[in-house]
C-alpha positions as CSV (number, residue, x, y, z in Angstrom):
1,M,8.6,-22.5,-5.0
2,V,9.1,-21.4,-1.4
3,K,9.8,-24.3,1.0
4,N,7.5,-25.0,3.9
5,T,10.1,-24.1,6.4
6,E,11.3,-21.0,4.6
7,I,7.8,-19.4,4.8
8,L,7.8,-19.9,8.5
9,L,11.1,-18.0,8.9
10,E,9.3,-15.0,7.5
11,I,6.8,-14.9,10.3
12,G,9.3,-15.1,13.2
13,F,10.1,-18.8,13.5
14,N,13.8,-19.6,13.8
15,R,15.2,-22.4,11.6
16,L,14.9,-25.2,14.2
17,E,11.4,-24.2,15.2
18,A,10.3,-24.3,11.6
19,D,12.0,-27.7,11.1
20,V,10.3,-29.1,14.2
21,Y,6.8,-27.7,13.4
22,V,6.9,-29.0,9.8
23,H,8.2,-32.4,11.1
24,L,5.4,-32.7,13.6
25,L,2.8,-31.8,10.9
26,T,4.0,-34.7,8.8
27,H,4.7,-37.3,11.6
28,P,2.8,-38.8,14.5
29,P,3.1,-37.1,17.9
30,S,6.6,-37.6,19.3
31,T,8.9,-36.8,22.1
32,A,11.5,-34.0,21.9
33,Y,14.2,-36.6,22.2
34,K,12.9,-38.7,19.3
35,I,12.4,-35.5,17.2
36,G,16.0,-34.6,17.8
37,K,17.2,-38.0,16.6
38,Q,15.0,-37.9,13.5
39,L,16.1,-34.3,12.6
40,N,19.7,-35.0,13.7
41,K,19.6,-32.0,16.1
42,P,20.8,-31.7,19.7
43,T,18.1,-32.8,22.1
44,A,18.6,-29.7,24.3
45,N,18.0,-27.4,21.4
46,V,14.9,-29.3,20.3
47,Y,13.5,-29.0,23.9
48,K,14.0,-25.2,23.7
49,A,12.3,-25.1,20.2
50,I,9.3,-27.1,21.5
51,E,9.0,-24.8,24.5
52,S,9.0,-21.8,22.2
53,L,6.5,-23.3,19.8
54,A,4.2,-24.1,22.6
55,Q,4.3,-20.5,23.8
56,K,3.6,-19.4,20.2
57,G,0.6,-21.7,20.1
58,A,2.0,-23.9,17.3
59,V,2.6,-27.1,19.4
60,I,0.8,-28.8,22.3
61,V,2.5,-31.2,24.7
62,E,0.9,-34.3,26.2
63,D,0.0,-33.8,29.9
64,N,1.8,-36.8,31.3
65,K,5.3,-38.2,31.7
66,N,5.6,-39.1,28.1
67,K,5.4,-35.5,26.9
68,L,4.4,-36.4,23.4
69,C,4.4,-33.3,21.2
70,K,1.8,-32.6,18.6
71,A,1.6,-29.8,16.0
72,V,-1.5,-27.5,16.1
73,N,-3.5,-27.5,12.9
74,P,-2.2,-24.7,10.7
75,N,-5.6,-23.1,10.3
76,E,-6.0,-22.9,14.1
77,F,-2.5,-21.7,14.6
78,F,-2.6,-19.0,12.0
79,N,-6.0,-17.7,13.2
80,L,-4.3,-17.3,16.6
81,Y,-1.2,-15.8,15.1
82,E,-3.1,-13.2,13.0
83,K,-5.1,-12.2,16.1
84,S,-1.9,-11.8,18.1
85,I,-0.3,-9.7,15.4
86,I,-3.4,-7.4,15.1
87,D,-3.5,-7.0,18.9
88,K,0.2,-6.2,19.1
89,S,0.0,-3.8,16.1
90,N,-3.0,-1.9,17.7
91,T,-1.1,-1.6,21.0
92,A,2.1,-0.4,19.2
93,R,0.1,2.0,17.1
94,T,-1.5,3.6,20.1
95,L,1.8,3.9,22.0
96,L,4.0,5.1,19.1
97,S,1.5,7.5,17.6
98,N,1.9,9.6,20.8
99,L,5.6,9.9,20.0
100,E,5.3,11.3,16.5
101,N,7.0,14.6,15.9
102,A,4.4,17.2,15.0
103,A,7.0,19.6,13.7
104,E,6.6,20.8,10.0
105,D,8.8,18.7,7.8
106,Q,8.9,19.5,4.1
107,T,11.7,17.2,3.1
108,S,11.3,14.7,0.2
109,Y,11.7,11.1,1.1
110,S,12.3,8.0,-1.1
111,I,10.1,5.0,-0.8
112,D,11.5,1.6,-1.7
113,S,8.5,-0.7,-0.8
114,V,5.6,-1.3,-3.1
115,P,3.2,-2.1,-0.2
116,L,4.3,1.2,1.4
117,V,3.5,3.1,-1.8
118,F,-0.1,1.8,-1.7
119,E,-0.4,2.3,2.0
120,R,0.9,5.9,1.8
121,F,-1.7,6.5,-1.0
122,R,-4.4,5.1,1.2
123,S,-3.4,7.2,4.2
124,M,-3.2,10.3,2.1
125,M,-6.6,9.8,0.7
126,S,-8.0,9.2,4.1
127,R,-6.7,12.6,5.4
128,C,-7.5,14.6,2.2
129,K,-9.7,17.6,3.2
130,T,-10.7,19.2,-0.1
131,V,-9.2,18.0,-3.4
132,A,-7.1,15.1,-4.8
133,V,-5.4,15.0,-8.2
134,I,-4.4,11.6,-9.5
135,D,-2.4,10.3,-12.5
136,A,-2.1,6.5,-12.6
137,F,-1.6,3.7,-15.1
138,P,-4.2,0.9,-15.2
139,Q,-2.9,-1.8,-12.8
140,A,-1.8,0.7,-10.2
141,L,-5.1,2.6,-10.5
142,N,-7.2,-0.6,-10.0
143,E,-5.4,-1.2,-6.7
144,V,-6.5,2.1,-5.3
145,V,-10.0,2.5,-6.6
146,P,-11.6,1.6,-3.2
147,Y,-9.6,4.4,-1.5
148,I,-10.6,6.9,-4.1
149,E,-14.3,6.0,-3.8
150,E,-14.1,6.1,0.0
151,A,-12.8,9.7,-0.2
152,A,-15.4,10.6,-2.8
153,Q,-18.1,9.5,-0.4
154,R,-16.7,12.1,2.1
155,G,-17.3,14.8,-0.5
156,I,-13.7,15.1,-1.7
157,D,-13.2,16.6,-5.2
158,I,-11.2,14.0,-7.0
159,Q,-9.7,14.5,-10.5
160,V,-8.3,11.4,-12.1
161,E,-6.2,11.0,-15.2
162,A,-6.5,7.4,-16.4
163,Y,-5.0,5.5,-19.4
164,Q,-7.8,3.1,-20.1
165,P,-11.6,3.6,-19.6
166,I,-12.6,3.2,-16.0
167,K,-15.5,4.2,-13.8
168,I,-14.7,5.4,-10.4
169,K,-17.8,6.3,-8.3
170,G,-17.7,10.0,-7.3
171,A,-14.5,10.9,-9.2
172,S,-14.1,13.0,-12.3
173,T,-12.1,10.9,-14.7
174,I,-10.4,11.7,-18.0
175,C,-9.0,8.9,-20.1
176,A,-5.9,9.8,-22.2
177,S,-6.6,9.0,-25.9
178,I,-2.9,7.9,-26.1
179,G,-3.3,5.9,-22.9
180,S,-2.2,2.5,-24.3
181,K,0.8,4.1,-26.1
182,A,1.9,5.8,-22.9
183,S,1.7,2.6,-20.9
184,N,3.6,0.6,-23.5
185,H,6.2,3.3,-23.7
186,W,6.9,3.4,-20.0
187,K,6.7,-0.4,-19.5
188,S,5.9,0.5,-15.8
189,Q,3.1,1.4,-13.5
190,Q,3.0,5.0,-12.3
191,L,0.9,6.2,-9.4
192,N,0.9,9.9,-8.7
193,L,-1.2,11.7,-6.2
194,V,-1.4,15.3,-4.8
195,I,-3.8,16.1,-2.0
196,D,-5.0,19.6,-1.1
197,G,-1.9,21.1,-2.7
198,E,-0.1,20.2,0.5
199,E,1.3,16.7,0.1
200,H,2.3,14.5,-2.9
201,L,3.3,11.0,-3.8
202,I,5.1,10.3,-7.1
203,A,5.8,6.6,-7.7
204,L,7.0,4.5,-10.6
205,M,6.8,0.7,-10.2
206,D,7.4,-2.3,-12.4
207,N,4.4,-3.8,-14.3
208,D,4.0,-6.6,-11.8
209,L,3.8,-4.2,-8.9
210,K,6.6,-6.0,-7.2
211,K,9.4,-3.5,-7.3
212,V,9.7,0.3,-6.9
213,K,11.7,1.9,-9.7
214,Q,11.5,5.3,-8.1
215,A,9.1,6.8,-5.6
216,V,9.1,10.0,-3.6
217,W,6.8,11.4,-0.9
218,S,6.8,14.9,0.5
219,N,4.5,17.4,2.2
220,S,6.4,20.3,0.7
221,T,3.6,22.8,0.2
222,Y,5.2,24.7,-2.7
223,I,6.2,21.6,-4.7
224,S,2.7,20.1,-4.0
225,C,1.0,23.2,-5.3
226,I,3.1,23.2,-8.5
227,L,2.3,19.5,-9.1
228,H,-1.4,20.1,-8.3
229,A,-1.6,22.9,-10.9
230,G,0.5,21.0,-13.5
231,M,-1.4,17.8,-13.3
232,L,-4.8,19.6,-13.6
233,K,-3.5,21.5,-16.6
234,E,-2.5,18.2,-18.3
235,Q,-6.0,16.9,-17.7
236,T,-7.3,20.0,-19.4
237,V,-5.1,19.4,-22.4
238,L,-6.3,15.8,-22.6
239,R,-9.9,16.9,-22.6
240,I,-9.2,19.2,-25.5
241,M,-7.3,16.5,-27.4
242,N,-10.3,14.2,-26.9
243,E,-12.5,16.8,-28.7
244,E,-10.2,16.7,-31.8
245,N,-12.8,15.1,-34.1
246,N,-15.7,17.2,-32.7
247,P,-17.3,19.2,-35.5
248,D,-17.8,22.0,-33.0
249,F,-14.2,21.7,-31.7
250,E,-13.8,25.5,-31.0
251,S,-16.8,25.7,-28.9
252,A,-16.0,22.6,-27.0
253,A,-12.4,23.7,-26.4
254,K,-13.5,27.1,-25.1
255,Q,-15.9,25.4,-22.7
256,I,-13.1,23.2,-21.4
257,L,-10.8,26.2,-20.9
258,N,-13.5,28.1,-19.2
259,N,-13.7,25.3,-16.7
260,Q,-9.9,25.2,-16.1
261,R,-9.1,25.3,-12.4
262,F,-6.7,27.8,-11.1
263,F,-5.7,28.7,-7.6
264,F,-7.8,31.9,-7.8
265,N,-11.1,30.1,-8.7
266,T,-10.8,27.1,-6.4
267,N,-10.1,26.4,-2.7
268,V,-6.7,24.7,-2.4
269,P,-5.5,24.5,1.2
270,G,-1.9,24.3,0.2
271,F,-2.1,27.5,-1.8
272,N,-3.9,29.3,1.1
273,K,-1.1,28.2,3.4
274,L,1.5,29.6,1.0
275,Q,-0.3,32.9,0.9
276,K,0.1,33.2,4.7
277,L,3.9,32.6,4.7
């Protein structure tokens, strides 16, 4: 279990600030001198911690010569803290987005953060123009359903390979008949996405979605086109496999093959870009 003071270190408090804030939450208002004695910390350092906490909005100080210090209620403080973070983030986003290098970069990059994997998936879906192809195990897929449905509402053609039955509004979904076997075999959660044949994210995480085993992102057009085609063909094979017990298997299989998507019969921006090179 994470200690009260440890969690405060993760949001920018230093060790003494965390100790002082938790102490004030659990004790009556007190002077910096008395707090220093109770915590066995130098008084001068405690004064500095109180001043910093007051600037953060975590502590208020009595407006008279006694200077009693009182902790701000955590709900009130964290409402203030969250608003401050959002305001600073929005400002930083505006300033730094103007510095982004617009040069073409088709390098592959490793991603080591699970939250970044899902954020990259979200941002890719938000900028998808035409078609998205997805291959995802159940837990990972559940996390990104809202992003998929948002893109579908914009008219994006979305093809999903799932490993257990799921309904995703606006998306064409094929459930692998060997889905549970595949998930058990991998003992992991995969989340693969290709958008427009221009950009791809290939990620394998642990079952708890806490750790990245391997993840790669790239906007390599050629590799993205190859993945786009390969993932769609696998979905076609799965559709044929799912017709195995159909008395009219041959007719069903032919219909599925007739609907197979190739670059020549669909609009894939990445392939169009390759044709112009």
